[in-house]
Each structure stands twice: as C-alpha cells, then as structure tokens.
C-alpha positions in Angstrom: -9.2 4.9 34.4 -5.9 5.5 32.7 -4.5 2.5 30.9 -1.2 1.0 32.0 1.8 1.8 29.9 2.5 -0.8 27.2 6.3 -0.2 27.6 7.4 -1.3 31.1 8.9 1.6 33.1 12.1 -0.3 33.7 12.5 -0.6 29.9 11.9 3.0 29.2 15.1 4.3 30.6 17.1 1.7 28.7 15.4 2.9 25.5 16.0 6.6 26.3 19.7 5.8 26.7 19.8 3.7 23.6 18.1 6.4 21.5 20.3 9.1 22.9 23.4 7.2 21.9 22.3 5.8 18.6 19.7 8.0 16.9 21.2 10.3 14.3 18.5 11.6 11.9 14.8 12.1 12.7 12.5 9.1 12.3 8.8 9.1 11.2 6.5 6.3 12.4 3.7 6.6 9.8 0.7 4.6 10.8 -2.5 3.7 9.0 -5.6 2.9 10.9 -9.3 3.5 10.4 -12.1 5.6 11.9 -13.6 2.6 13.8 -10.3 1.1 14.8 -9.5 -2.6 14.2 -8.7 -4.9 17.1 -5.0 -4.1 17.2 -5.0 -0.6 15.7 -5.6 1.3 18.9 -2.9 -0.7 20.7 -0.4 -0.1 17.9 -1.2 3.7 18.0 -0.7 3.7 21.8 2.6 1.8 21.5 4.2 4.1 18.9 3.0 7.1 20.9 4.8 5.8 24.0 7.9 5.0 21.9 8.0 8.5 20.4 7.7 10.1 23.8 11.2 8.6 24.6 13.0 10.7 22.0 12.4 14.0 20.3 13.9 12.5 17.1 10.9 10.1 16.8 7.7 11.6 15.3 4.3 9.8 14.8 2.0 10.4 11.9 -1.4 8.7 11.9 -3.6 8.4 8.8 -6.9 7.0 7.9 -6.6 4.0 5.6 -9.8 5.0 3.7 -9.7 8.8 4.0 -6.0 9.0 3.2 -6.1 6.2 0.6 -3.9 8.1 -1.9 -1.1 8.4 0.7 -1.6 4.7 1.7 -1.3 3.6 -2.0 1.8 5.8 -2.4 3.5 3.9 0.4 2.2 0.6 -0.8 0.0 0.1 2.3 -2.8 -2.5 1.6 -3.8 -3.6 5.1 -4.0 -2.3 8.7 -2.7 -1.8 11.2 0.3 -0.7 9.2 3.5 1.1 10.0 6.0 2.6 7.6 9.2 3.3 9.5 11.0 6.1 7.6 14.1 8.3 8.1 15.4 10.9 5.8 14.6 8.2 3.1 11.9 5.7 2.8 13.9 2.5 3.0 10.8 0.3 2.4 10.5 -1.0 6.0 6.9 -1.9 6.8 5.3 -3.6 9.8 1.7 -5.0 9.6 0.1 -5.8 12.9 0.8 -5.0 16.5 4.7 -4.8 17.1 4.6 -6.1 20.6 6.1 -9.0 22.5 9.3 -10.2 20.8 8.4 -8.0 17.9 8.8 -4.8 19.9 12.6 -5.3 19.4 12.0 -5.4 15.7 10.3 -2.0 15.8 13.2 -0.6 17.8 15.7 -2.0 15.4 13.8 -0.5 12.5 13.8 2.9 14.2 17.6 2.7 14.6 18.1 1.6 11.0 15.9 4.4 9.7 17.7 7.0 11.7 21.3 6.1 10.9 21.1 4.1 7.6 23.8 1.7 8.8 23.1 -2.0 9.0 26.2 -3.6 10.5 26.0 -6.3 7.8 29.2 -7.9 6.6 30.9 -5.9 3.8 30.6 -8.9 1.4 26.9 -9.1 2.1 26.5 -5.4 1.5 28.3 -5.6 -1.8 26.1 -8.4 -3.1 22.9 -6.8 -1.9 23.8 -3.5 -3.7 24.4 -5.4 -6.9 20.7 -6.4 -7.1 19.0 -4.5 -9.9 15.4 -5.9 -9.8 12.6 -5.2 -7.3 12.5 -7.6 -4.3 9.7 -7.9 -1.8 10.6 -9.9 1.4 7.6 -10.9 3.5 8.5 -12.2 7.0 5.6 -13.8 8.8 6.1 -13.6 12.6 4.2 -14.0 15.9 4.6 -12.0 19.0 5.7 -15.0 21.1 8.4 -16.2 18.7 12.0 -15.4 20.0 13.5 -16.3 16.6 11.3 -14.0 14.5 12.8 -10.7 15.4 16.3 -11.5 14.2 14.9 -12.7 10.8 12.7 -9.6 10.6 15.7 -7.3 11.4 17.8 -9.0 8.7 15.1 -8.3 6.1 15.0 -4.6 7.2 18.8 -4.4 7.0 18.7 -5.7 3.4 16.1 -3.1 2.5 18.3 -0.3 3.9 21.2 -1.5 1.7 19.2 -1.4 -1.5 16.3 0.8 -2.4 14.9 -1.9 -4.7 14.3 -4.2 -1.7 11.1 -3.8 0.4 10.8 -5.7 3.7 7.3 -6.4 5.1 6.9 -7.9 8.5 3.5 -9.5 9.0 2.0 -10.7 12.3 0.6 -14.0 11.1 -2.2 -14.3 13.7 -3.6 -10.9 12.8 -3.7 -11.7 9.1 -4.9 -15.3 9.0 -5.9 -15.1 5.3 -2.3 -14.4 4.4 -1.0 -17.0 6.7 -3.3 -19.5 4.9 -2.3 -18.2 1.5 1.4 -18.8 2.2 0.9 -22.0 4.2 2.5 -20.5 7.3 2.9 -23.6 9.6 5.9 -22.3 11.5 7.6 -18.9 12.0 9.6 -17.0 11.0 8.3 -17.9 7.5 10.1 -15.8 4.8 8.6 -15.4 1.3 10.7 -13.7 -1.4 8.9 -12.3 -4.5 6.3 -15.0 -4.0 8.9 -17.5 -5.5 11.2 -18.7 -2.8 10.0 -19.6 0.7 11.9 -20.8 3.8 11.4 -21.1 7.5 13.7 -20.0 10.4 16.2 -17.4 11.4 19.3 -18.1 9.3 22.6 -16.3 8.9 22.7 -13.2 6.6 24.7 -15.0 3.9 22.2 -17.8 3.7 19.3 -15.4 3.8 21.0 -13.5 0.8 21.4 -16.8 -1.1 17.6 -17.3 -0.9 17.0 -13.8 -2.3 19.5 -14.4 -5.2 17.7 -17.7 -5.8 14.4 -15.8 -6.2 16.0 -13.5 -8.8 17.3 -16.4 -10.8 
C-alpha cells in the first residue's frame, strides 16, 4: 500500500508558489543515511524527496554514511540522519534528525537561504557578523513540537550564510539523546556556541549575536 504523503496536499501548492517566487539558484539537499536505515532516516529521505518534487531547482543526493565516509567527513557529518543544505556555496547549514513538525519550516527556510544567499538580517547585524574572523559552530537543539525552535534555528542559519566561518547545526534533541544529555538540554531551543556559551530560547538577532561575540571573547 502506498504511504500517505508527508507534506499535506494543501501545503504543497503554497510551497510550489513560494519556491517559484523566491528560489533563485539551484539547491542541493545532501543526505547521509545507512544501508539498514535508522528509525528516522527513511522518513527524512521521503520528506526531502517530496520537497524536491515541488521545484526543479531542488535536487536530492543520498549517500551512505559508511560507504561514502570520505564525503561525509568532508562535509563534517558525524551522525545520521544528516542533511547538508547547499546552494552554489556550502554555507555550513546542517540538520541532524527528521525535519518535520515545526522543524519543516526550518528546512524550507534553509532551502530559500541556500538558493538566494540573502538573509534579511538588519544591516548592523550583518556588518558585525562579517567582522568575525574565527571559526564558530552554533548548535541549536530543537524538538518537532516546539513552536519557538524554528525561529532560533533559522537565525543560526542566517548567521552562517553571512559568514563562511560560521557553521549552524540544528539537532533534534529526542533523536540524539546522548547529545541532549551531554549539553544538559532541559528546554528547547537550547543554543550552544563553540561549546563555551549556552542559552535557551528564541531571542532577537542582536541578542543572539551578543552571545556569539561572548563565545569569541
């Protein structure tokens, strides 16, 4: 029996229209799974396939985490399911887990960011981000039922687009309990910057940036 679509039919037309209006350059959804797929790997693969079917500018590439380990290491992929959302550049946008529920919007936002490279951040924020000269890794722990997580995740992706030294990793906390335990994730969104600065909640971009600058200092 054919499985029901993960993307509701009523949402598909909205996405088709949004992609037609906003997608500029081609986008690659590069996924890493394994031969015997993990619990959420097959769902993630199905979801990105459905998403790609809505625009000829979105392409899906699926790799084996073990068999294609060299490629995984080249993209900094260390766990699965993993998605690298890439445009004509690799902006360092990664999603670990099943990007569904409220996090489906995060995936859509990442596709738009990868396609046009424009973030919509305030000019002052952009200037300060571009002045950063040391590598930054932003980990945003989310859950699929958290309405405040997607805005925090998208802000992290926007920062990554503005500076190639910034890498933004969105991690579904329930799928990676060992990481949730390591970083004492008691509430989401939980943001960890360079393993030095941690904070909880979706906060305005200027305050988010302050935390990044604090991690550098």
